[in-house]
PyMOL commands that place a pseudoatom at each C-alpha (Angstrom):
pseudoatom trace, name=CA, resn=MET, resi=1, chain=A, elem=C, hetatm=0, pos=[0.000, 0.000, 0.000]
pseudoatom trace, name=CA, resn=ASP, resi=2, chain=A, elem=C, hetatm=0, pos=[1.077, 3.577, -0.661]
pseudoatom trace, name=CA, resn=GLY, resi=3, chain=A, elem=C, hetatm=0, pos=[2.866, 5.381, 2.184]
pseudoatom trace, name=CA, resn=LYS, resi=4, chain=A, elem=C, hetatm=0, pos=[2.544, 8.752, 0.446]
pseudoatom trace, name=CA, resn=LYS, resi=5, chain=A, elem=C, hetatm=0, pos=[-1.133, 9.286, 1.347]
pseudoatom trace, name=CA, resn=ARG, resi=6, chain=A, elem=C, hetatm=0, pos=[-2.053, 10.210, 4.909]
pseudoatom trace, name=CA, resn=THR, resi=7, chain=A, elem=C, hetatm=0, pos=[-5.472, 8.502, 4.639]
pseudoatom trace, name=CA, resn=ASN, resi=8, chain=A, elem=C, hetatm=0, pos=[-3.749, 5.095, 4.270]
pseudoatom trace, name=CA, resn=ILE, resi=9, chain=A, elem=C, hetatm=0, pos=[-1.865, 5.408, 7.579]
pseudoatom trace, name=CA, resn=ARG, resi=10, chain=A, elem=C, hetatm=0, pos=[-3.304, 4.883, 11.055]
pseudoatom trace, name=CA, resn=PRO, resi=11, chain=A, elem=C, hetatm=0, pos=[-1.809, 4.209, 14.477]
pseudoatom trace, name=CA, resn=GLY, resi=12, chain=A, elem=C, hetatm=0, pos=[-1.342, 0.472, 14.981]
pseudoatom trace, name=CA, resn=LEU, resi=13, chain=A, elem=C, hetatm=0, pos=[-0.282, -0.333, 11.410]
pseudoatom trace, name=CA, resn=THR, resi=14, chain=A, elem=C, hetatm=0, pos=[2.982, -2.149, 10.740]
pseudoatom trace, name=CA, resn=VAL, resi=15, chain=A, elem=C, hetatm=0, pos=[5.061, -0.139, 8.267]
pseudoatom trace, name=CA, resn=ASP, resi=16, chain=A, elem=C, hetatm=0, pos=[8.533, 0.124, 6.761]
pseudoatom trace, name=CA, resn=ILE, resi=17, chain=A, elem=C, hetatm=0, pos=[10.071, 3.576, 7.203]
pseudoatom trace, name=CA, resn=VAL, resi=18, chain=A, elem=C, hetatm=0, pos=[13.307, 5.232, 6.142]
pseudoatom trace, name=CA, resn=LEU, resi=19, chain=A, elem=C, hetatm=0, pos=[15.031, 7.065, 8.991]
pseudoatom trace, name=CA, resn=LYS, resi=20, chain=A, elem=C, hetatm=0, pos=[16.650, 10.452, 8.308]
pseudoatom trace, name=CA, resn=GLN, resi=21, chain=A, elem=C, hetatm=0, pos=[20.173, 9.002, 8.631]
pseudoatom trace, name=CA, resn=ASP, resi=22, chain=A, elem=C, hetatm=0, pos=[19.287, 6.160, 6.236]
pseudoatom trace, name=CA, resn=GLN, resi=23, chain=A, elem=C, hetatm=0, pos=[17.893, 8.306, 3.401]
pseudoatom trace, name=CA, resn=ARG, resi=24, chain=A, elem=C, hetatm=0, pos=[21.075, 7.997, 1.306]
pseudoatom trace, name=CA, resn=THR, resi=25, chain=A, elem=C, hetatm=0, pos=[21.171, 4.188, 1.528]
pseudoatom trace, name=CA, resn=GLY, resi=26, chain=A, elem=C, hetatm=0, pos=[17.410, 3.612, 1.546]
pseudoatom trace, name=CA, resn=LYS, resi=27, chain=A, elem=C, hetatm=0, pos=[17.707, 1.187, 4.483]
pseudoatom trace, name=CA, resn=ARG, resi=28, chain=A, elem=C, hetatm=0, pos=[14.265, 0.460, 5.879]
pseudoatom trace, name=CA, resn=THR, resi=29, chain=A, elem=C, hetatm=0, pos=[13.179, 0.014, 9.480]
pseudoatom trace, name=CA, resn=ARG, resi=30, chain=A, elem=C, hetatm=0, pos=[10.015, -1.921, 10.367]
pseudoatom trace, name=CA, resn=GLY, resi=31, chain=A, elem=C, hetatm=0, pos=[7.763, -0.906, 13.216]
pseudoatom trace, name=CA, resn=VAL, resi=32, chain=A, elem=C, hetatm=0, pos=[4.279, -0.037, 14.423]
pseudoatom trace, name=CA, resn=VAL, resi=33, chain=A, elem=C, hetatm=0, pos=[2.885, 3.483, 13.919]
pseudoatom trace, name=CA, resn=LYS, resi=34, chain=A, elem=C, hetatm=0, pos=[2.293, 5.450, 17.127]
pseudoatom trace, name=CA, resn=ASP, resi=35, chain=A, elem=C, hetatm=0, pos=[1.808, 9.014, 15.795]
pseudoatom trace, name=CA, resn=ILE, resi=36, chain=A, elem=C, hetatm=0, pos=[1.370, 10.621, 12.370]
pseudoatom trace, name=CA, resn=LEU, resi=37, chain=A, elem=C, hetatm=0, pos=[3.580, 13.723, 12.155]
pseudoatom trace, name=CA, resn=THR, resi=38, chain=A, elem=C, hetatm=0, pos=[2.798, 14.990, 8.628]
pseudoatom trace, name=CA, resn=ASN, resi=39, chain=A, elem=C, hetatm=0, pos=[-0.273, 17.248, 8.496]
pseudoatom trace, name=CA, resn=SER, resi=40, chain=A, elem=C, hetatm=0, pos=[-0.688, 17.460, 4.712]
pseudoatom trace, name=CA, resn=PRO, resi=41, chain=A, elem=C, hetatm=0, pos=[-2.911, 14.862, 2.962]
pseudoatom trace, name=CA, resn=ASN, resi=42, chain=A, elem=C, hetatm=0, pos=[0.035, 13.535, 0.932]
pseudoatom trace, name=CA, resn=HIS, resi=43, chain=A, elem=C, hetatm=0, pos=[3.807, 13.892, 0.658]
pseudoatom trace, name=CA, resn=PRO, resi=44, chain=A, elem=C, hetatm=0, pos=[6.049, 12.897, -2.275]
pseudoatom trace, name=CA, resn=HIS, resi=45, chain=A, elem=C, hetatm=0, pos=[8.693, 11.282, -0.007]
pseudoatom trace, name=CA, resn=GLY, resi=46, chain=A, elem=C, hetatm=0, pos=[6.233, 9.526, 2.313]
pseudoatom trace, name=CA, resn=ILE, resi=47, chain=A, elem=C, hetatm=0, pos=[4.220, 10.495, 5.370]
pseudoatom trace, name=CA, resn=LYS, resi=48, chain=A, elem=C, hetatm=0, pos=[6.381, 11.135, 8.443]
pseudoatom trace, name=CA, resn=VAL, resi=49, chain=A, elem=C, hetatm=0, pos=[5.460, 8.984, 11.453]
pseudoatom trace, name=CA, resn=ARG, resi=50, chain=A, elem=C, hetatm=0, pos=[6.736, 8.119, 14.931]
pseudoatom trace, name=CA, resn=LEU, resi=51, chain=A, elem=C, hetatm=0, pos=[6.942, 4.414, 15.724]
pseudoatom trace, name=CA, resn=THR, resi=52, chain=A, elem=C, hetatm=0, pos=[6.084, 2.871, 19.100]
pseudoatom trace, name=CA, resn=ASN, resi=53, chain=A, elem=C, hetatm=0, pos=[9.836, 2.572, 19.808]
pseudoatom trace, name=CA, resn=GLY, resi=54, chain=A, elem=C, hetatm=0, pos=[10.291, 6.344, 19.307]
pseudoatom trace, name=CA, resn=GLN, resi=55, chain=A, elem=C, hetatm=0, pos=[11.993, 6.274, 15.886]
pseudoatom trace, name=CA, resn=VAL, resi=56, chain=A, elem=C, hetatm=0, pos=[10.836, 8.870, 13.336]
pseudoatom trace, name=CA, resn=GLY, resi=57, chain=A, elem=C, hetatm=0, pos=[10.896, 8.427, 9.579]
pseudoatom trace, name=CA, resn=ARG, resi=58, chain=A, elem=C, hetatm=0, pos=[8.928, 8.495, 6.348]
pseudoatom trace, name=CA, resn=VAL, resi=59, chain=A, elem=C, hetatm=0, pos=[6.644, 5.590, 5.412]
pseudoatom trace, name=CA, resn=GLN, resi=60, chain=A, elem=C, hetatm=0, pos=[7.848, 3.674, 2.353]
pseudoatom trace, name=CA, resn=GLU, resi=61, chain=A, elem=C, hetatm=0, pos=[5.458, 0.738, 2.562]
pseudoatom trace, name=CA, resn=ILE, resi=62, chain=A, elem=C, hetatm=0, pos=[2.490, -0.351, 4.650]
pseudoatom trace, name=CA, resn=ILE, resi=63, chain=A, elem=C, hetatm=0, pos=[2.969, -3.987, 5.682]
pseudoatom trace, name=CA, resn=THR, resi=64, chain=A, elem=C, hetatm=0, pos=[-0.289, -4.876, 7.459]
pseudoatom trace, name=CA, resn=THR, resi=65, chain=A, elem=C, hetatm=0, pos=[-3.648, -3.284, 8.049]
pseudoatom trace, name=CA, resn=THR, resi=66, chain=A, elem=C, hetatm=0, pos=[-5.748, -3.588, 11.162]
pseudoatom trace, name=CA, resn=THR, resi=67, chain=A, elem=C, hetatm=0, pos=[-9.392, -4.603, 11.044]
pseudoatom trace, name=CA, resn=PRO, resi=68, chain=A, elem=C, hetatm=0, pos=[-11.836, -2.279, 12.849]
for i in range(1, 68): cmd.bond("trace and resi %d" % i, "trace and resi %d" % (i + 1))
show_as sticks, trace
zoom trace
Protein backbone atom coordinates (compact mmCIF):
# COMPACT_ATOMS: atom_id res chain seq x y z
CA MET A 1 0.00 0.00 0.00
CA ASP A 2 1.08 3.58 -0.66
CA GLY A 3 2.87 5.38 2.18
CA LYS A 4 2.54 8.75 0.45
CA LYS A 5 -1.13 9.29 1.35
CA ARG A 6 -2.05 10.21 4.91
CA THR A 7 -5.47 8.50 4.64
CA ASN A 8 -3.75 5.10 4.27
CA ILE A 9 -1.86 5.41 7.58
CA ARG A 10 -3.30 4.88 11.06
CA PRO A 11 -1.81 4.21 14.48
CA GLY A 12 -1.34 0.47 14.98
CA LEU A 13 -0.28 -0.33 11.41
CA THR A 14 2.98 -2.15 10.74
CA VAL A 15 5.06 -0.14 8.27
CA ASP A 16 8.53 0.12 6.76
CA ILE A 17 10.07 3.58 7.20
CA VAL A 18 13.31 5.23 6.14
CA LEU A 19 15.03 7.07 8.99
CA LYS A 20 16.65 10.45 8.31
CA GLN A 21 20.17 9.00 8.63
CA ASP A 22 19.29 6.16 6.24
CA GLN A 23 17.89 8.31 3.40
CA ARG A 24 21.08 8.00 1.31
CA THR A 25 21.17 4.19 1.53
CA GLY A 26 17.41 3.61 1.55
CA LYS A 27 17.71 1.19 4.48
CA ARG A 28 14.26 0.46 5.88
CA THR A 29 13.18 0.01 9.48
CA ARG A 30 10.02 -1.92 10.37
CA GLY A 31 7.76 -0.91 13.22
CA VAL A 32 4.28 -0.04 14.42
CA VAL A 33 2.89 3.48 13.92
CA LYS A 34 2.29 5.45 17.13
CA ASP A 35 1.81 9.01 15.79
CA ILE A 36 1.37 10.62 12.37
CA LEU A 37 3.58 13.72 12.15
CA THR A 38 2.80 14.99 8.63
CA ASN A 39 -0.27 17.25 8.50
CA SER A 40 -0.69 17.46 4.71
CA PRO A 41 -2.91 14.86 2.96
CA ASN A 42 0.04 13.53 0.93
CA HIS A 43 3.81 13.89 0.66
CA PRO A 44 6.05 12.90 -2.28
CA HIS A 45 8.69 11.28 -0.01
CA GLY A 46 6.23 9.53 2.31
CA ILE A 47 4.22 10.50 5.37
CA LYS A 48 6.38 11.14 8.44
CA VAL A 49 5.46 8.98 11.45
CA ARG A 50 6.74 8.12 14.93
CA LEU A 51 6.94 4.41 15.72
CA THR A 52 6.08 2.87 19.10
CA ASN A 53 9.84 2.57 19.81
CA GLY A 54 10.29 6.34 19.31
CA GLN A 55 11.99 6.27 15.89
CA VAL A 56 10.84 8.87 13.34
CA GLY A 57 10.90 8.43 9.58
CA ARG A 58 8.93 8.50 6.35
CA VAL A 59 6.64 5.59 5.41
CA GLN A 60 7.85 3.67 2.35
CA GLU A 61 5.46 0.74 2.56
CA ILE A 62 2.49 -0.35 4.65
CA ILE A 63 2.97 -3.99 5.68
CA THR A 64 -0.29 -4.88 7.46
CA THR A 65 -3.65 -3.28 8.05
CA THR A 66 -5.75 -3.59 11.16
CA THR A 67 -9.39 -4.60 11.04
CA PRO A 68 -11.84 -2.28 12.85
